DOROFI-76390 format. One record per residue (C-alpha): x, y, z. Coordinates in Angstrom, 1 decimal. Layout:
BEGIN
[r [X; Y; Z]]
...
END
This chain:
BEGIN
[r [123.1; 30.2; -36.9]]
[r [122.0; 30.6; -33.3]]
[r [124.1; 32.6; -30.9]]
[r [123.7; 33.2; -27.2]]
[r [123.9; 36.9; -26.3]]
[r [123.6; 39.0; -23.2]]
[r [120.8; 41.6; -23.2]]
[r [123.3; 44.4; -23.9]]
[r [124.9; 42.4; -26.8]]
[r [121.4; 41.8; -28.2]]
[r [120.6; 45.6; -28.0]]
[r [123.8; 46.3; -29.9]]
[r [123.1; 43.6; -32.5]]
[r [119.5; 45.0; -33.0]]
[r [120.9; 48.5; -33.5]]
[r [123.2; 47.2; -36.2]]
[r [120.5; 45.1; -37.9]]
[r [118.1; 48.1; -37.8]]
[r [120.6; 50.2; -39.7]]
[r [121.7; 52.6; -36.9]]
[r [124.5; 54.8; -38.1]]
[r [125.4; 56.6; -34.9]]
[r [125.5; 55.7; -31.2]]
[r [126.5; 57.6; -28.0]]
[r [126.3; 57.0; -24.3]]
[r [127.5; 57.9; -20.9]]
[r [128.9; 55.0; -19.0]]
[r [127.1; 53.6; -16.0]]
[r [126.2; 50.2; -14.8]]
[r [124.2; 48.4; -16.2]]
[r [124.2; 50.2; -19.5]]
[r [128.0; 50.6; -20.1]]
[r [128.3; 47.4; -22.2]]
[r [125.7; 48.6; -24.7]]
[r [128.1; 51.1; -26.4]]
[r [131.0; 48.8; -25.8]]
[r [129.2; 46.2; -28.0]]
[r [127.9; 48.7; -30.5]]
[r [131.5; 49.9; -31.1]]
[r [132.3; 46.4; -32.5]]
[r [130.2; 47.2; -35.6]]
[r [132.4; 49.3; -37.9]]
[r [129.3; 50.6; -39.7]]
[r [128.1; 52.5; -36.6]]
[r [130.0; 55.6; -35.4]]
[r [130.0; 55.4; -31.7]]
[r [131.4; 57.6; -28.9]]
[r [131.3; 58.2; -25.2]]
[r [130.0; 61.6; -24.1]]
[r [130.8; 63.8; -21.2]]
[r [127.3; 63.3; -19.7]]
[r [123.9; 61.9; -20.7]]
[r [122.5; 65.3; -21.9]]
[r [125.4; 65.6; -24.4]]
[r [124.9; 62.0; -25.5]]
[r [121.3; 62.5; -26.2]]
[r [121.9; 65.9; -28.0]]
[r [124.4; 64.3; -30.3]]
[r [122.0; 61.6; -31.4]]
[r [119.1; 64.0; -31.6]]
[r [121.1; 66.0; -34.1]]
[r [122.1; 62.9; -36.0]]
[r [118.5; 61.7; -36.2]]
[r [117.2; 65.1; -37.2]]
[r [119.7; 65.0; -40.1]]
[r [118.3; 61.6; -41.1]]
[r [120.5; 59.0; -39.4]]
[r [119.1; 56.2; -37.3]]
[r [120.7; 56.7; -33.9]]
[r [120.8; 55.0; -30.5]]
[r [121.7; 56.5; -27.1]]
[r [122.2; 54.6; -23.9]]
[r [122.4; 55.6; -20.2]]
[r [121.5; 54.4; -16.8]]
[r [118.3; 55.3; -15.2]]
[r [119.4; 58.4; -13.3]]
[r [121.0; 59.7; -16.6]]
[r [117.5; 60.3; -18.0]]
[r [117.1; 63.0; -15.4]]
[r [120.3; 64.7; -16.7]]
[r [119.0; 64.4; -20.3]]
[r [115.4; 65.4; -19.6]]
[r [115.6; 68.8; -21.4]]
[r [116.6; 67.5; -24.8]]
[r [114.3; 64.4; -24.3]]
[r [111.3; 66.6; -23.9]]
[r [112.3; 68.9; -26.7]]
[r [112.9; 66.1; -29.2]]
[r [109.5; 64.7; -28.3]]
[r [107.7; 67.7; -29.8]]
[r [110.4; 68.6; -32.4]]
[r [110.5; 65.1; -34.0]]
[r [113.2; 63.2; -35.9]]
[r [113.8; 62.2; -39.5]]
[r [116.0; 59.1; -39.2]]
[r [114.7; 57.5; -35.9]]
[r [116.1; 57.7; -32.4]]
[r [116.2; 55.0; -29.8]]
[r [116.8; 56.0; -26.1]]
[r [117.9; 53.1; -23.9]]
[r [117.5; 53.7; -20.2]]
[r [118.8; 50.9; -18.0]]
[r [116.3; 51.2; -15.2]]
[r [116.9; 49.7; -11.9]]
[r [113.6; 49.6; -9.9]]
[r [115.2; 47.2; -7.3]]
[r [118.2; 49.4; -6.6]]
[r [120.9; 46.7; -6.7]]
[r [123.9; 48.7; -7.9]]
[r [122.7; 52.4; -8.1]]
[r [122.2; 55.2; -5.7]]
[r [118.4; 55.3; -6.0]]
[r [115.4; 53.5; -7.3]]
[r [113.7; 54.9; -10.4]]
[r [111.2; 53.8; -13.1]]
[r [111.6; 55.9; -16.2]]
[r [108.5; 54.6; -17.7]]
[r [106.8; 57.4; -15.8]]
[r [108.5; 59.9; -18.1]]
[r [105.8; 59.1; -20.7]]
[r [102.8; 57.4; -19.1]]
[r [100.1; 56.3; -21.4]]
[r [96.6; 55.2; -20.6]]
[r [94.6; 52.5; -22.3]]
[r [92.5; 55.2; -24.1]]
[r [95.6; 56.7; -25.7]]
[r [95.4; 59.9; -23.7]]
[r [98.7; 61.3; -22.5]]
END
């Protein structure tokens, strides 16, 4: 059966089909609807967090414990969550962790323009 989904609905559906067990987020356009849609799946424990750092720390802990987890935030939220993001990069996970950043390079509804792909640039040769 074919079904037309928004991008945020598709992310939520993908998290469900991939077996994610936990999800957290801090609301902010355009990423708010991701957790709202994830919460429709009873198999996924989802919750709002007090900020992006807390949201990422929750899902880092879950993924270290073996659960597949997803966390969502708008682009400037990655700046708030930078400490646990860098730490989990070298610490590693056991269950899998997806970090969704709703970037806005064109600055249509946010306070600044930012491209979070620059957090982890990669060259063709594989050097970081």
